Backbone as CSV, one residue per row, in Angstrom:
resi,resn,N_x,N_y,N_z,CA_x,CA_y,CA_z,C_x,C_y,C_z
1,MET,23.834,19.889,-26.269,23.040,20.510,-27.302,22.446,19.458,-28.232
2,ARG,23.247,18.481,-28.634,22.744,17.439,-29.530,21.639,16.637,-28.876
3,LYS,21.800,16.340,-27.571,20.774,15.585,-26.858,19.478,16.381,-26.821
4,SER,19.588,17.699,-26.632,18.413,18.560,-26.594,17.701,18.563,-27.944
5,ILE,18.464,18.669,-29.017,17.883,18.667,-30.361,17.248,17.317,-30.661
6,LEU,17.932,16.239,-30.287,17.396,14.904,-30.507,16.113,14.706,-29.707
7,SER,16.108,15.143,-28.461,14.908,15.016,-27.626,13.749,15.797,-28.223
8,PHE,14.027,17.019,-28.683,12.982,17.830,-29.289,12.471,17.182,-30.568
9,SER,13.380,16.668,-31.394,12.977,16.022,-32.641,12.111,14.802,-32.376
10,CYS,12.505,13.997,-31.397,11.714,12.808,-31.046,10.352,13.210,-30.509
11,ALA,10.330,14.209,-29.632,9.058,14.660,-29.054,8.150,15.222,-30.137
12,LEU,8.722,15.988,-31.057,7.937,16.561,-32.145,7.370,15.453,-33.024
13,GLY,8.203,14.490,-33.363,7.747,13.371,-34.190,6.640,12.589,-33.514
14,LEU,6.808,12.297,-32.240,5.781,11.567,-31.502,4.501,12.385,-31.373
15,ALA,4.651,13.679,-31.145,3.470,14.538,-31.017,2.701,14.595,-32.333
16,LEU,3.424,14.736,-33.430,2.762,14.787,-34.724,2.129,13.444,-35.062
17,LEU,2.812,12.364,-34.707,2.242,11.033,-34.908,0.973,10.879,-34.076
18,GLY,1.018,11.356,-32.851,-0.140,11.275,-31.971,-1.324,12.076,-32.484
19,MET,-1.055,13.164,-33.220,-2.137,13.972,-33.758,-2.944,13.194,-34.796
20,GLY,-2.271,12.329,-35.536,-2.949,11.584,-36.580,-3.600,10.313,-36.068
21,VAL,-3.341,9.956,-34.863,-3.875,8.723,-34.304,-4.789,9.078,-33.147
22,SER,-6.044,8.709,-33.258,-6.967,9.040,-32.174,-6.964,7.967,-31.096
23,ALA,-6.313,6.846,-31.370,-6.252,5.763,-30.393,-5.214,6.079,-29.329
24,PHE,-5.337,5.398,-28.222,-4.441,5.559,-27.091,-3.328,4.519,-27.190
25,ALA,-2.090,4.941,-27.026,-0.961,4.010,-27.084,-0.083,4.221,-25.853
26,GLN,0.450,3.132,-25.307,1.333,3.228,-24.147,2.462,2.219,-24.279
27,VAL,3.668,2.674,-23.932,4.843,1.812,-23.916,5.522,2.004,-22.564
28,THR,5.816,0.916,-21.876,6.510,0.977,-20.588,7.768,0.130,-20.672
29,THR,8.888,0.725,-20.252,10.176,0.032,-20.242,10.738,0.089,-18.838
30,THR,11.169,-1.046,-18.323,11.812,-1.092,-17.009,13.218,-1.636,-17.177
31,ARG,14.194,-0.875,-16.682,15.585,-1.307,-16.724,16.031,-1.637,-15.306
32,THR,16.711,-2.751,-15.147,17.220,-3.163,-13.846,18.736,-3.209,-13.910
33,GLY,19.389,-2.496,-13.006,20.845,-2.463,-12.967,21.411,-3.677,-12.244
34,PRO,22.740,-3.786,-12.217,23.386,-4.947,-11.618,23.151,-5.071,-10.113
35,ASN,22.837,-3.959,-9.451,22.582,-4.016,-8.008,21.090,-4.143,-7.687
36,GLY,20.247,-4.354,-8.717,18.820,-4.560,-8.490,17.958,-3.316,-8.541
37,ASN,18.559,-2.128,-8.647,17.764,-0.906,-8.755,17.077,-0.857,-10.116
38,THR,15.852,-0.336,-10.146,15.117,-0.236,-11.400,14.808,1.206,-11.756
39,HIS,14.672,1.439,-13.039,14.279,2.735,-13.590,13.199,2.432,-14.617
40,THR,12.021,3.029,-14.436,10.903,2.761,-15.335,10.577,4.007,-16.147
41,THR,10.383,3.808,-17.447,9.963,4.874,-18.339,8.641,4.467,-18.968
42,SER,7.642,5.320,-18.831,6.328,5.050,-19.404,5.959,6.198,-20.337
43,THR,5.641,5.866,-21.589,5.270,6.873,-22.576,3.870,6.571,-23.089
44,THR,3.019,7.599,-23.087,1.672,7.457,-23.630,1.460,8.507,-24.714
45,ALA,0.660,8.149,-25.710,0.321,9.081,-26.784,-1.179,9.010,-27.016
46,SER,-1.807,10.177,-27.040,-3.247,10.218,-27.265,-3.650,11.606,-27.742
47,ASP,-4.363,11.669,-28.844,-4.939,12.917,-29.351,-3.954,14.080,-29.398
48,GLY,-2.783,13.864,-29.999,-1.818,14.944,-30.184,-0.977,15.260,-28.969
49,GLN,-1.035,14.456,-27.932,-0.228,14.682,-26.739,0.592,13.442,-26.423
50,VAL,1.873,13.675,-26.148,2.775,12.600,-25.756,3.276,12.914,-24.353
51,THR,3.118,11.962,-23.433,3.555,12.150,-22.054,4.510,11.031,-21.686
52,THR,5.676,11.418,-21.157,6.672,10.447,-20.725,6.943,10.666,-19.245
53,THR,6.862,9.585,-18.458,7.135,9.650,-17.028,8.295,8.726,-16.709
54,HIS,9.313,9.267,-16.055,10.471,8.496,-15.614,10.363,8.309,-14.106
55,THR,10.498,7.075,-13.649,10.477,6.778,-12.224,11.781,6.099,-11.845
56,GLY,12.516,6.696,-10.916,13.799,6.150,-10.485,13.640,5.113,-9.392
57,PRO,14.760,4.531,-8.980,14.722,3.464,-7.980,14.207,3.919,-6.619
58,ASN,14.303,5.207,-6.316,13.815,5.697,-5.024,12.381,6.210,-5.097
59,GLY,11.719,6.035,-6.256,10.325,6.429,-6.396,10.099,7.839,-6.905
60,ASN,11.151,8.643,-7.033,10.987,9.993,-7.569,10.634,9.919,-9.046
61,THR,9.753,10.805,-9.478,9.361,10.830,-10.881,9.559,12.213,-11.472
62,HIS,9.781,12.256,-12.769,9.687,13.511,-13.510,8.960,13.204,-14.811
63,THR,8.145,14.162,-15.245,7.251,13.967,-16.371,7.501,15.024,-17.432
64,THR,7.469,14.595,-18.697,7.553,15.503,-19.834,6.310,15.292,-20.675
65,SER,5.592,16.371,-20.937,4.373,16.307,-21.739,4.516,17.241,-22.928
66,THR,4.276,16.712,-24.142,4.416,17.496,-25.363,3.111,17.477,-26.140
67,THR,2.667,18.664,-26.553,1.470,18.772,-27.386,1.811,19.575,-28.635
68,ALA,1.133,19.269,-29.723,1.320,19.998,-30.970,-0.038,20.450,-31.467
69,SER,-0.135,21.744,-31.798,-1.406,22.272,-32.292,-1.175,23.623,-32.945
70,ASP,-1.810,23.844,-34.070,-1.774,25.127,-34.776,-0.356,25.657,-34.980
71,GLY,0.569,24.787,-35.387,1.933,25.216,-35.681,2.799,25.450,-34.464
72,GLN,2.360,25.039,-33.293,3.156,25.196,-32.085,3.345,23.856,-31.390
73,VAL,4.539,23.673,-30.863,4.840,22.504,-30.053,5.145,23.008,-28.646
74,THR,4.379,22.544,-27.671,4.559,22.975,-26.290,5.002,21.783,-25.448
75,THR,6.102,21.967,-24.731,6.637,20.920,-23.867,6.655,21.425,-22.439
76,THR,6.098,20.632,-21.538,6.107,20.959,-20.119,6.837,19.859,-19.376
77,ARG,7.837,20.237,-18.587,8.597,19.296,-17.781,8.276,19.550,-16.315
78,THR,7.931,18.484,-15.598,7.621,18.595,-14.178,8.542,17.665,-13.406
79,GLY,9.247,18.207,-12.427,10.190,17.430,-11.635,9.539,16.778,-10.434
80,PRO,10.339,16.012,-9.680,9.807,15.294,-8.526,9.299,16.214,-7.416
81,ASN,9.735,17.467,-7.432,9.289,18.406,-6.402,8.048,19.189,-6.827
82,GLY,7.495,18.871,-8.018,6.289,19.532,-8.482,6.510,20.806,-9.267
83,ARG,7.730,21.284,-9.336,8.016,22.494,-10.098,8.046,22.145,-11.573
84,SER,7.574,23.063,-12.433,7.524,22.769,-13.858,8.106,23.905,-14.685
85,GLN,8.451,23.546,-15.920,9.008,24.491,-16.887,8.318,24.216,-18.217
86,THR,7.858,25.262,-18.890,7.174,25.106,-20.173,7.963,25.804,-21.265
87,THR,8.112,25.132,-22.405,8.796,25.680,-23.577,7.856,25.557,-24.754
88,THR,7.716,26.631,-25.538,6.879,26.605,-26.726,7.720,26.934,-27.949
89,HIS,7.600,26.089,-28.986,8.293,26.300,-30.250,7.252,26.507,-31.338
90,THR,7.484,27.500,-32.190,6.600,27.732,-33.318,7.198,27.064,-34.543
91,VAL,6.395,26.269,-35.231,6.852,25.545,-36.394,6.336,26.265,-37.631
92,ASN,7.260,26.664,-38.513,6.868,27.378,-39.741,6.940,26.452,-40.927
């Protein structure tokens, strides 16, 4: 539960930050484990949308995209199999 709240808070903060910045920003982090496997996380923010893509050592990816507009925060998660889930929160 705490991880979910923290993730939502971070996504909301990034989305709101992205709304005020019209420029495009990207951060990519690659972690390499002791056996040489890598995990890459790429986050982009542009015009009120924050998209994070995680790529594992076997090439599978999952993407989380968050947008904020008119008092609503919408998060869409897409897994490596292409299936997605959308959650919308209303901010009062």
